[in-house]
C-alpha positions in Angstrom: 87.5 67.5 106.8 90.9 67.0 105.3 93.9 69.0 106.5 95.0 72.0 104.4 98.1 71.0 102.3 101.0 73.4 102.6 104.3 73.6 100.8 107.0 75.0 103.1 110.5 76.1 102.2 112.9 76.3 105.2 116.4 75.2 106.1 116.4 72.3 108.6 117.9 74.2 111.6 117.9 72.7 115.1 114.9 75.1 115.7 113.0 73.7 112.6 114.2 70.1 112.5 111.2 68.8 114.5 108.9 70.0 111.8 110.9 68.3 109.1 111.0 64.9 110.9 107.3 65.0 111.9 108.0 65.3 115.7 105.8 68.5 115.6 102.8 69.0 113.5 101.1 72.2 112.5 97.5 71.7 113.6 95.1 71.2 110.9 97.9 71.3 108.2 99.3 68.6 106.0 102.8 70.3 105.5 105.6 69.2 103.2 109.0 70.7 104.2 111.6 71.4 101.7 115.2 72.6 102.1 117.7 73.7 99.4 121.5 73.5 98.9 121.6 77.1 99.6 119.0 78.9 101.8 119.0 81.9 99.2 117.6 79.3 96.8 114.5 79.2 98.8 114.2 82.9 98.7 114.5 83.0 95.0 111.9 80.3 94.5 109.6 82.0 96.8 110.0 85.5 95.4 110.4 84.7 91.7 108.0 81.7 91.4 105.9 81.8 94.6 107.0 78.0 94.9 105.9 77.7 98.4 102.9 78.7 100.6 105.2 79.5 103.5 108.9 80.1 103.4 111.8 81.3 105.2 113.0 84.6 103.7 116.0 86.9 104.5 114.6 89.9 106.3 116.2 92.4 103.9 114.6 90.3 101.0 111.3 90.4 102.7 111.3 94.1 103.4 112.1 94.8 99.7 108.9 93.2 98.6 106.9 95.6 100.7 107.8 98.4 98.2 106.2 96.4 95.4 102.8 97.6 94.2 101.0 94.4 95.5 103.2 93.1 98.2 102.9 89.2 97.9 103.8 88.1 101.5 103.4 89.0 105.1 105.7 87.8 108.0 105.0 86.1 111.2 107.5 86.7 114.0 109.5 83.6 113.7 113.4 83.9 113.3 115.0 80.7 112.4 118.3 82.4 111.6 120.0 85.1 113.5 123.8 85.9 113.9 125.9 88.6 115.4 127.8 90.3 112.5 130.9 91.9 113.9 132.4 88.6 112.8 131.3 89.3 109.1 133.7 91.9 108.4 137.0 90.9 106.8 140.1 93.0 105.6 143.2 92.6 103.6 146.2 93.1 105.9 148.1 95.3 103.4 145.1 97.8 103.2 145.9 99.5 106.3 142.6 98.9 108.0 143.2 98.1 111.8 140.0 99.8 113.1 136.6 100.6 111.7 137.1 104.2 111.0 139.8 103.1 108.5 137.2 101.6 106.2 136.4 105.3 105.1 137.6 105.7 101.5 138.3 102.1 101.0 136.7 99.6 98.6 134.5 97.1 100.3 133.1 94.0 98.8 129.8 92.7 99.6 128.1 89.3 99.1 125.2 88.8 96.7 123.8 92.4 96.7 124.1 95.8 98.3 122.5 95.2 101.6 122.1 91.6 102.1 121.0 90.6 105.6 124.5 90.4 107.1 125.5 93.6 105.4 122.6 95.6 106.6 123.5 94.6 110.1 127.2 95.1 109.9 126.9 98.5 108.0 124.3 99.7 110.8 126.8 98.6 113.6 129.5 100.5 111.9 127.5 103.7 111.6 126.0 103.6 115.0 129.1 102.6 117.0 132.0 104.0 114.8 130.4 106.8 112.7 131.5 105.1 109.5 128.5 105.4 107.0 128.3 103.4 103.8 128.7 106.5 101.7 132.2 106.8 103.0 133.3 103.6 101.2 133.1 102.2 97.6 131.3 99.0 97.2 131.6 96.0 94.9 128.9 93.2 94.8 129.8 89.5 93.9 130.2 86.0 95.0 132.2 85.2 98.0 134.4 82.4 96.8 133.2 81.9 93.2 131.9 84.3 90.6 128.2 85.0 90.9 126.0 87.6 89.5 124.1 89.7 92.1 120.7 88.6 93.1 118.2 90.1 90.9 114.9 88.7 92.1 114.3 91.5 94.5 114.7 95.4 94.1 118.3 96.6 94.3 118.0 100.2 95.6 120.9 102.3 96.9 121.4 105.9 97.7 122.7 108.1 95.0 125.8 109.1 97.1 126.8 105.4 97.6 129.0 104.0 94.8 128.0 100.4 94.0 129.6 98.3 91.2 129.7 94.7 90.3 132.7 92.5 90.6 134.4 92.0 87.2 133.4 88.9 85.3 135.1 85.9 86.5 136.0 87.4 89.8 134.9 86.6 93.3 135.3 88.6 96.4 137.2 86.2 98.5 140.1 85.8 96.1 139.9 89.6 95.3 140.3 90.3 99.1 143.4 88.1 99.4 144.8 89.6 96.3 144.4 93.1 97.5 141.9 94.0 94.7 139.4 95.2 97.3 140.4 96.3 100.8 137.6 94.7 102.9 134.6 92.5 102.6 131.3 92.1 104.3 129.7 88.6 103.9 127.3 86.2 105.7 129.5 83.4 104.6 133.3 83.1 105.5 135.5 83.3 102.5 138.0 80.4 101.9 141.1 82.4 102.5 140.0 83.2 105.9 139.2 79.7 106.7 142.5 78.6 105.4 144.3 81.0 107.5 145.7 83.1 104.7 148.3 85.5 106.3 147.0 88.1 103.8 143.6 88.5 105.4 142.1 88.9 108.8 138.8 89.8 110.6 138.4 93.4 111.4 137.4 92.3 115.0 139.7 89.5 115.8 138.0 89.2 119.2 134.6 89.3 117.7 133.1 87.2 120.4 133.9 89.5 123.2 132.9 92.5 121.0 129.6 91.0 120.0 128.7 90.0 123.5 129.5 93.5 124.8 127.3 95.0 121.9 124.4 92.6 123.0 124.8 93.6 126.7 124.7 97.3 126.0 121.9 97.3 123.2 119.8 94.1 123.6 120.1 93.5 119.9 120.5 89.9 118.9 120.6 90.6 115.0 117.9 88.8 113.0 118.8 87.5 109.5 115.7 85.6 108.4 111.9 85.5 109.1 109.1 83.3 107.8 106.6 84.6 105.4 103.1 83.4 104.2 101.4 84.2 100.9 99.0 87.1 101.5 96.3 85.5 99.2 96.5 82.2 101.3 95.9 84.2 104.5 92.9 85.9 103.0 91.3 82.5 102.3 92.2 80.9 105.6 91.8 83.2 108.7 93.7 82.1 111.6 96.3 80.3 109.6 99.1 82.6 110.6 98.5 81.9 114.2 98.5 78.1 113.5 101.7 78.2 111.5 103.4 80.4 114.2 102.5 78.0 117.0 104.0 75.0 114.9 107.3 77.0 114.4 107.3 77.9 118.2 106.7 74.2 119.2 109.6 73.0 116.9 111.8 75.7 118.6 110.8 74.5 121.9 111.7 70.8 121.1 115.3 72.2 120.3 115.7 74.2 123.3 114.4 71.4 125.6 117.0 69.1 124.0 119.8 71.4 124.7 118.7 71.9 128.4 118.2 68.2 129.1 121.5 67.1 127.4 123.4 69.2 130.0 123.1 66.1 132.2 125.3 64.3 129.5 127.6 67.1 128.8 125.9 67.5 125.4 128.0 64.4 124.3 125.9 64.1 120.9 127.3 67.6 119.8 130.9 66.6 119.4 132.2 69.9 120.3 134.5 70.3 123.4 133.3 72.7 126.0 130.0 73.0 124.3 128.2 72.7 127.7 130.4 75.6 129.1 129.4 77.8 126.1 125.7 76.8 126.6 125.7 77.6 130.2 127.5 81.1 129.5 124.9 81.8 126.9 122.0 80.9 129.4 123.4 83.6 131.6 123.7 86.3 128.9 120.4 85.8 127.3 117.0 86.0 128.9 114.8 83.1 128.6 115.8 80.4 126.2 118.0 82.7 124.2 116.1 82.1 120.9 112.9 84.0 121.3 110.0 84.2 118.7 107.3 86.7 118.9 107.6 90.6 118.8 107.9 91.6 122.5 111.2 89.9 123.1 112.5 90.9 119.8 111.5 94.7 119.5 115.1 96.0 119.9 116.4 93.6 117.4 113.7 94.2 114.8 113.5 98.1 115.3 117.2 98.3 114.8 117.0 96.3 111.6 114.1 98.3 110.2 115.9 101.6 111.0 119.2 100.5 109.3 117.3 99.3 106.4 115.7 102.7 105.9 118.9 104.7 106.7 120.8 102.7 104.1 118.3 103.6 101.5 116.9 100.1 101.1 113.3 100.8 102.2 111.3 103.5 100.6 109.9 104.6 104.0 110.5 104.0 107.6 108.8 100.8 108.5 107.5 99.6 112.0 106.5 96.0 113.2 102.9 97.0 112.3 103.9 97.2 108.6 105.9 94.1 108.7 104.0 91.3 110.8 100.5 89.9 110.6 98.1 92.0 112.8 96.9 89.0 114.8 100.4 88.3 116.1 101.5 91.8 117.1 100.7 91.0 120.8 103.3 88.0 120.8 
């Protein structure tokens, strides 16, 4: 019997590269893997055109599809992209913003849409830790370094008491931040003015690494940005497929983690980053296990926080639980 052919859209991260190069195979599956110039292009092709059978999808993008009349996808507990997000908040020096509470009453840009994955996390932390709710600021949505229309391939809800507008035609948020046309910015991507060291801009948390590690120690939250989804119609025709695909992604992750562990012998000389081994060892002490867990049990705190923030920010029609989000057969992972 021939293998099931699957088209998979995903970025070639370290934790997925073994699937791209064939080191790891998904059992009983003939899978073709495709990346994209921007990972959001994969999101759009999956949501708008059902271009893949299996695809990486931003967690907020996926959760919004659950409010459709006939939700087309279901997630497996695989998280190829996760990032701490205190570092995603940037400010104009002249705005007078020196601490989180100063964001109240300010105009804040947000990349791509109100409530992109990094924005959900950053706003959730600002509310939980500093009492700064999104309704206390004005929001402008746009591209981070070049003009871009907000994503329109998923629903765009926001609460009535939150002011949300689009960036003016021909404007991008990074240059607007540097020019003082907006006071602050939340973005998954770092704007050029910050990368170039403009004296007009800064991070809200200059010592973000220290702050993010402290937040993790106190909360156990390692923020999840993206998950992996499978078309529901495909799962209906192929029982057991979700578990098989999940195991394939886990095996690829294990290859990457084992590579990092064994390369400690050689001071990770293939990484070309000074003191990388020191960072790797420090992270091994900070994180339980391998530091990049899949499955639900090791990720409950992170998942539950994101689902709560998503609802509190008016992005989900109702409170969601893991049981609403992930395939039933993998709830025990």
